[in-house]
Every structure is written in C-alpha cells, then in structure tokens.
N, C-alpha and C positions, 0 to 999 in steps of 0.2 A: 622507384618502387619501394614501398614500406617493407623494411626487413625485420622490425620488431618494436616492442613497447617496453619502456622502463616504467615501473610503477612505484611511485612514492605517495601512496594514498591508502586510506583505510576502507574497509567494507567493500573490497573488490573481489570477493569470492566468486560471484556470478560472472564477472568479467574474465577472471582467470580461467574459469571452466570453459567459457565460450572461445577464448583464444586458443586454449589447448586443443579443443575439438576441431578448430579450423586450421590448426597447424602454424599459427603465427607465433614465433618465439617471443617470450616475455621474461623479464627479470624483476623481482620485487626487492627493493633496497630500503635501508633505514631512512626515515624522514630527516630532512635537514642536512644530509651529508652529500656535499658536492663530489667528494672523492669517490663515494660509493656509486654515484651515478656513472662517473667516468669508468670505474673498474667494471661495472656490470655491462656497460655498453661494448666493451672490448670484444666480447665473443659474438656480438650481434651485428655490428656494423659501425659505420661512421655516424657522428651526431646527426647530420642532415638526412641520413637514411632511416632515422628512428623518430618515434614520438616519445615524449616524457610526460607521464601523468603526475601532476602535483596537486597539493591541496593547501599549501601555505605560500605566502609571498616570498619567504626566504628560500624555499625549495625552487620556486619559479626563477628567482634571480640567479641561483647557482646553476640551474640548467641552461638558462639563456646565455649566461656568460661562457658556457662551454659550447655553444652553438646548436643546442637542441631546439626543436620545435616543441612547444608545450601545449598540453590541454589541461584544463583545470577541473577539479572536483569541488563543488560547493558543499562542503561537509557541514551539515546543520549543527554539529557539535562544536564547530569553531566559529569565532566571530572576527569581524574586521578584515575578512579576506577581500582583496582587490583583484588579484590575478589578472591584471590589465594586459599582460603580455601574452596571454594564452590565446590560441587559435579558436578555441571554443570552450564553453563552460558547461559542465554536466551536473545534473542534480541526482543522478543515479546511474546504474550500469545494466539494468535488466535488459534493455534493448540495444546495447552497444555491442557490435560485432566487428569482425575483420573488415568487411566491406565498408562499413561506416568509417573506421579508422583510416582505411586506404584513401577514401575520399578526402578526409581532413588533411592527410599528408600530401596528396596531390595538389590541393589548393595552397598548402603552405609552401610548396615548391614554385608556386606561381603558374601552375599548369591548369588548363580547364578540365573539369570532370565531364566525361561523356554521360549524358542523362539517359539516352535511349538510341537504339538503331532500329530502323524499320526496313521494309523491303527497298525503299528508295531514298531514305533520309537518314542523316546522322544529326542528332540534337545534342548540343554541348553548351557549356558555359561560355560566356563572352570573354574575349581577350582584348587588350588594347590594340592589337594589330587588326582587329575586326572593325574598328571604328570608321575608317574611311568608307567601306562598303555599306556598313549599317547606316551611317549618316546619309549616304546617297539615297538609300531606300526610304529613310525617314523624310528627307527633303521632298522627294518626289510624291510622297503620300501626305504631305502637309503636316508632318509631325515634327516636334522639336528635336534638334540634333543632341547627341550625347557628348558632353565635354570629357576630356581626359581625366580630370580630377573626380568628376562625378562617376565615371566608369570605375576608377580605382576604388572609391568608397563602396560602390555597388558590389564589386567583386569581393571585397573583404568582408563586408557586413551582411549583405543580402544572401550571397552564396555561402559565405563562411559561417555565419551565425544561424541563419534560418534554413539553409540547405535547399533553397528554392529561389525562384525569380523568373525573369524573362530570359530565355535561352536562344542561342543562335541555331537556325535551321539550315543545314547544308544538304545539297543534292549529292548523294554518294557518288554517282557516276562521274560528274564533272568536278566535284569538290567545291562548287560555288556556293556562296551564301545566298540563300533565296528568301530569307525572312527571319522572323522571330516567333517564338511561341513559348507559353509557360504561364506563370502566375505572378500577378502584380497586386498592388494595393489600390483598390477602387475607392474613391472618395466623392462620388457623385451625391451620396446621401449623407445625412448627419453622422451615421456610424460607418466608418471605413471597414472594409473587409477584403479578404483575399479573393481574387477573381481570375478566371481563365481569360487569356488574351492571345491574339495571334495577328500576324501581318505577313502576307506573302507578296513578294515583288510581282509587279504587273505581268511580266512575260510568263510567269509560272502559275497564274491563276486558272481556274476552271479545269484543273488536271488532277484534283483530289489531294494536292499537297497539304492544304489547310486542314482537311479532315484527318489525314494521316498523322500530321504533327500534333494536332490537338488530342487525338486518341492516345498517342504515346505519352503526352504530358499528363493526361488524366490517369493513365495506368501508373505513372510515377507518383502522382499525388495520392492515389489509393494504396499502392503497395509499399512505397518507400516512406512517404510522409505520413501515411495513415490518416489522411483527412477524412472526417466524417461526411463532409459536404463541401461543395464549392459553388461560388456564384459566377455569373457572367453578365455583361452588359452589352447592349447593342442599340444603335440608333434605329428607330422604328422604320425609317425609310431604307435601311440596309437590309433588304429582304434576303440577300444571300447569307449574311451572317446569322440572321434569325433562323433561317431554314437549317443551317449547319448546326446551330446549338440544339435545336429540337431533334435533329438526327442523332446527335451525340447523347441524347437522353436528358437534356435540360427541359425544365418546364417553366413557362412564363409565370411570374408571381406578382409583378408590379409594373405599373406604367407611371411615368413621371416626366417632368420637363427639366432640362438642364440647359441654361443659357438659350432659352427659347427653342431648344431642340427636343423633340419627343423621343424618350428613351424607354427601353424595356429592361427590367431586371429579371434574370433567369437564375434558377437554382437546380443543382444536381445532387441527389443524395447517393452516397456510395453504399449504403445498405448495411452499415455495421450494426 
C-alpha cells in the first residue's frame, strides 16, 4: 500500500492540494539532494512504500539508489531529461490524484491493478502466473499464445505507461480465469487505433459474461481514461459479437476485407 509521496519537482501546487485533500502524506524536498529524500521519507515509510516524484536525471539516480520507485515530471523549462528509470512520466498534475498514484505504486510492486468488479466478475491486470490458463484459452480459440517476455513488456509498458490494455476476467465465485476483456491496438486498417476486445472461454459463453465484462471495460475507458470514443472490430459472420457491440451502443461505420475475411468497424462515442 502506498504510504506517501516525496516531491522533488516544481509547479506541483495542484498536486499538493489534491494529496492533502485525499489524506495521502507528502513531503517536498530540495532538488538534487539525495540526503533530503532519505530524511523526508523517514516519517512516511520505507522507500518501497513510497513514490518519489523527480524532474532531473540526477534526482532520479539518487532516489533509485536508495530504493525508491520514481515517477518523472517532464518540466518544459528543463532540457535533456531522460528519466528512463521512472515508472511513468507526467506532463502536468491537474488530473493526478491519490487513486492514480496508488495504481502506479501497485504496478511498481509487481502486483496487478484491479480494474473493475461487477456482480459476477473481477477484472484485473494480467500477471505471469496467469499465462498457462490464458494460453490454454488462446490455443482453444485459435489465437497466438503469449510468451513470458512478451507478457513482461506488456505489463510494464501497456499497463504501466498507458494505464490500459487487455485485462484478465475472473469469475468471482470460483476465482477461475474465464477470459479477457479490455482495449488493444487494432491495425486492420492503415491507421491503427484503440479498440474494445473480449474473449470468453467456451464453457462460460451465452451467460452474459461477455456483456458484463465489456460494460465494465467501457465504464473504465469513459471514467478513468476519459476516452472521447472507442472503436471495435468484428468479423461479419460473427453475428453474436456484432449483436453485442450494437447492444453496447456501438454503431457500424465501415465494412472492409482483411485477409479475404469480411469485417465490420464499429465506433462508440462517449458523449464528452
């Protein structure tokens, strides 16, 4: 659990106000001072229980050497920043709050973030221990398996940097993985775009799980990611998926062929 934030960056007034309002402890220390970071953290917790916000490579280096997880601020007044060891890079702080920082910290610990819970489902980020079951579902549905190195990169960059991706869907009562749902990158057409996707294991189909998972993913996309719109693709012969997308409020906008397969492109506007 995140216990606090050490701040070594400028222009953080909005962030400081948000943290104070939410009750998350924070300390602001002089830039470039590794000793100041260590001293400030003493009253908050151990390094791995905290995040350290930095804006220079020197500050990042000092914090990492002491065992802190770093997040970086891309200060436009500074040049040559790399901040390559940071868990995420921020361009401003207007929409950064405690919940966002807790998710960053959870991922830094190597733990999956729970995206949503519905009446019957829990939707969370993938872990390496999920691979055997996920790959069984992929094999049985004619999809490529996920390699361990591919999964590690996906967890670090897709979840860590973009805060989204394809997530694991678990049945709450049994705890079993029953599929995936979330957002991926569709590259069927010349311009790639973010799209909604889902896959439910065969024994759990025709029970409303796909709709339940997709509605939860769409709520997350609207409320957390603040997406103005989202696309979805379906094979024309997959009438069940086409019907579900229309039920979810998508409208068909395009018909095309991909590898001699007739496809439909759908779009949903979130109404911002």
